[in-house]
C-alpha positions in Angstrom: 73.7 -8.4 44.0 73.5 -6.2 47.1 70.7 -4.3 48.3 72.5 -0.9 47.8 72.9 -1.5 44.1 69.4 -2.6 43.5 68.4 0.6 45.7 70.2 2.5 43.4 69.2 0.9 39.7 65.7 1.7 40.9 66.4 5.2 42.2 68.1 6.2 38.8 65.3 4.5 36.9 62.7 6.5 38.9 64.5 9.8 37.9 64.9 9.0 34.5 61.3 8.0 34.4 60.1 11.0 36.0 62.4 13.3 33.3 61.1 11.4 30.4 57.5 12.2 31.7 57.9 15.8 31.7 59.8 16.0 28.9 57.1 14.0 26.8 53.8 13.9 28.8 53.7 10.2 27.8 53.7 7.8 30.2 54.1 4.8 27.9 57.4 6.4 26.8 58.5 7.1 30.5 57.7 3.4 32.0 59.7 2.0 29.0 62.7 4.5 29.7 62.2 3.7 33.6 62.5 -0.2 33.0 65.2 0.1 30.3 67.5 2.3 33.0 66.4 -0.2 35.6 67.8 -3.1 33.8 71.0 -1.3 32.2 72.5 -0.2 35.8 71.5 -3.3 37.6 73.5 -5.5 34.8 75.8 -3.0 34.7 77.2 -3.8 38.5 80.6 -3.2 38.9 81.2 -6.2 40.9 79.4 -8.4 38.2 82.3 -7.4 35.5 83.3 -11.0 34.9 79.7 -12.1 34.4 79.2 -9.2 32.0 82.2 -10.2 30.0 81.0 -13.9 30.1 77.6 -12.7 29.1 78.9 -10.5 26.0 81.3 -13.5 24.7 78.3 -16.0 24.7 76.3 -13.3 23.2 78.6 -12.9 20.3 78.9 -16.5 19.4 75.4 -16.9 19.4 74.9 -13.8 16.9 78.2 -14.5 14.8 76.9 -17.9 14.2 73.2 -17.4 14.0 73.1 -15.2 10.6 74.3 -17.5 7.9 72.3 -16.9 4.8 72.1 -16.9 1.3 69.8 -15.5 -1.0 69.4 -16.3 -4.4 67.3 -14.9 -7.2 66.4 -12.9 -9.8 64.5 -9.6 -10.7 64.3 -7.7 -14.0 66.4 -10.2 -15.5 69.4 -9.6 -13.3 70.6 -12.3 -11.2 71.7 -11.8 -7.8 73.4 -13.8 -4.7 73.4 -12.3 -1.5 75.6 -14.3 1.0 76.7 -13.8 4.5 78.8 -15.9 6.4 79.3 -17.9 9.8 82.7 -17.6 11.5 85.1 -20.6 11.6 85.0 -23.3 14.6 88.1 -21.9 15.7 86.7 -18.5 16.7 83.6 -20.2 18.0 85.8 -22.4 20.4 88.2 -19.7 21.4 85.0 -17.5 22.1 83.5 -20.3 24.4 87.2 -20.4 26.0 86.9 -16.8 27.1 83.5 -17.0 28.3 84.2 -20.1 30.7 87.2 -18.4 32.0 85.2 -15.5 32.9 82.6 -17.3 34.4 85.1 -18.9 36.5 86.7 -15.5 37.5 83.0 -14.5 38.1 83.1 -17.4 40.5 86.3 -17.2 42.0 85.5 -13.3 42.9 82.5 -14.1 44.6 83.8 -16.4 47.0 86.8 -14.2 47.4 89.4 -16.6 46.1 91.4 -13.8 43.8 92.8 -12.0 46.8 96.6 -11.7 46.6 96.4 -12.2 42.7 97.0 -10.1 39.8 92.9 -9.9 39.5 92.3 -8.2 43.0 92.2 -4.7 42.9 94.7 -3.4 45.4 93.0 -0.1 47.7 94.3 2.1 50.2 95.4 0.2 53.4 96.3 3.4 54.8 92.9 4.6 55.0 93.0 7.9 57.1 96.4 9.8 56.4 95.2 13.3 58.5 96.9 14.5 61.9 100.3 14.8 63.1 101.5 11.5 63.9 102.4 10.2 60.2 105.4 8.2 59.6 107.2 7.6 56.4 109.9 5.4 55.9 111.9 6.2 52.9 115.2 4.5 51.8 117.0 6.4 49.0 120.2 4.8 48.3 122.2 7.3 46.0 126.2 7.3 45.5 126.9 10.9 45.4 130.4 11.5 43.8 132.5 14.1 45.3 133.3 16.7 42.7 130.1 16.3 40.3 128.1 18.8 41.6 128.0 21.6 39.6 129.2 25.0 41.2 126.7 28.0 39.8 
């Protein structure tokens, strides 16, 4: 994480904390909101998009597999059963493969090994186009048939 993104997240947190304190006059809520905003902005660094995907997929694996439950009981002579199923093993394996792929892509992006691939982001290579000495090389191959023009 670069220093500038950390400064951006701290600035955003402080501004939202001040606004929250002005609106609520409660320093505890303002402190909680400030901490949450700093955390969210740090986590949403656009240069860490593959790491975010990896964490989301890993979280999905744990959340979807963790809550398998079954409640069986009887209330007022009425029998009931509440059941929540886990996801299948194939879905868990696919999600773990996606998480591994996202971690590999994050490693490759941090080491600038994705340049020139379809994962790289193409930026404007011309940079500054102001001025009078701009040349555009444009080759248009058109075969115009004689007599096909409409005479209006």
